[in-house]
C-alpha positions as CSV (number, residue, x, y, z in Angstrom):
1,X,-0.6,74.7,-12.9
2,X,-0.6,74.9,-16.5
3,X,2.7,76.8,-16.0
4,X,3.9,73.6,-14.5
5,X,2.7,71.9,-16.9
6,X,4.6,73.1,-19.4
7,X,7.8,74.2,-18.0
8,X,8.0,70.2,-17.2
9,X,7.3,69.8,-20.6
10,X,10.0,72.4,-21.8
11,X,13.0,70.1,-19.0
12,X,11.8,67.6,-19.8
13,X,12.5,67.4,-23.7
14,X,15.5,69.4,-23.1
15,X,16.8,66.5,-20.8
16,X,16.6,64.6,-23.7
17,X,19.0,66.3,-26.1
18,X,21.9,67.1,-23.2
19,X,24.9,65.3,-24.1
20,X,24.8,61.3,-22.9
21,X,27.4,60.2,-20.5
22,X,30.0,58.0,-22.0
23,X,31.2,55.6,-19.6
24,X,34.8,53.2,-20.6
25,X,33.6,49.6,-21.0
26,X,35.5,46.8,-19.8
27,X,35.5,44.2,-22.8
28,X,38.2,41.8,-24.4
29,X,37.3,40.4,-27.4
30,X,39.6,38.2,-29.2
31,X,38.1,39.0,-32.6
32,X,38.2,42.8,-32.6
33,X,35.6,44.9,-31.9
34,X,32.0,43.5,-32.6
35,X,29.3,45.1,-34.9
36,X,26.4,47.1,-33.1
37,X,23.5,46.0,-35.7
38,X,24.5,42.5,-36.3
39,X,26.9,41.1,-32.7
40,X,27.7,38.2,-34.9
41,X,29.4,40.1,-37.6
42,X,32.6,42.4,-36.6
43,X,32.7,45.7,-37.1
44,X,33.2,47.5,-40.9
45,X,36.2,49.7,-40.2
46,X,35.0,51.5,-43.5
47,X,32.5,52.9,-42.5
48,X,33.8,54.7,-39.0
49,X,33.5,58.2,-38.8
50,X,30.0,58.4,-40.7
51,X,26.8,59.9,-39.3
52,X,24.4,57.0,-38.6
53,X,27.2,54.0,-37.9
54,X,25.4,51.2,-36.2
55,X,28.2,49.1,-38.1
56,X,24.7,47.4,-40.6
57,X,27.1,46.1,-43.2
58,X,26.4,43.0,-43.5
59,X,27.3,42.1,-47.1
60,X,30.5,44.1,-47.3
61,X,29.6,46.3,-49.9
62,X,31.6,49.1,-48.4
63,X,34.9,47.1,-48.2
64,X,34.3,47.8,-52.6
65,X,32.7,50.9,-52.6
66,X,33.6,54.3,-51.1
67,X,31.0,55.0,-49.0
68,X,30.3,58.7,-50.1
69,X,29.0,57.1,-52.7
70,X,27.0,54.5,-51.0
71,X,25.0,57.1,-49.9
72,X,25.2,59.6,-52.3
73,X,23.3,56.6,-54.0
74,X,21.0,55.8,-51.6
75,X,19.6,59.1,-51.2
76,X,19.5,59.2,-55.4
77,X,17.2,56.0,-55.8
78,X,15.4,56.8,-52.5
79,X,14.2,60.1,-54.5
80,X,13.6,57.6,-57.6
81,X,11.4,56.0,-55.7
82,X,9.6,58.8,-54.1
83,X,9.1,60.2,-57.3
84,X,7.8,56.6,-59.2
85,X,5.0,56.9,-55.9
86,X,3.4,60.1,-56.6
87,X,3.6,59.5,-60.9
88,X,2.1,56.1,-60.0
89,X,-0.9,58.1,-57.3
90,X,-1.5,60.4,-59.3
91,X,-1.9,58.3,-63.2
């Protein structure tokens, strides 16, 4: 009984990592592609090809700065925030 439960959970978790079937959807948008995160805004072209891209750039910041710079700045600020929180808790 226990072996079947473990086997069933392993099979179920392995299915989560299987590649999704990508079907082609037939849409005709006159204004171009729309963002998946904000469907009323156009899809930001500068964010294409990056991991985790869902089209979220409502202010169009990627039009003014390189996306690599923005990603690096986000990591730096997140780490500084973690250190600031640790300092706040420690003192």
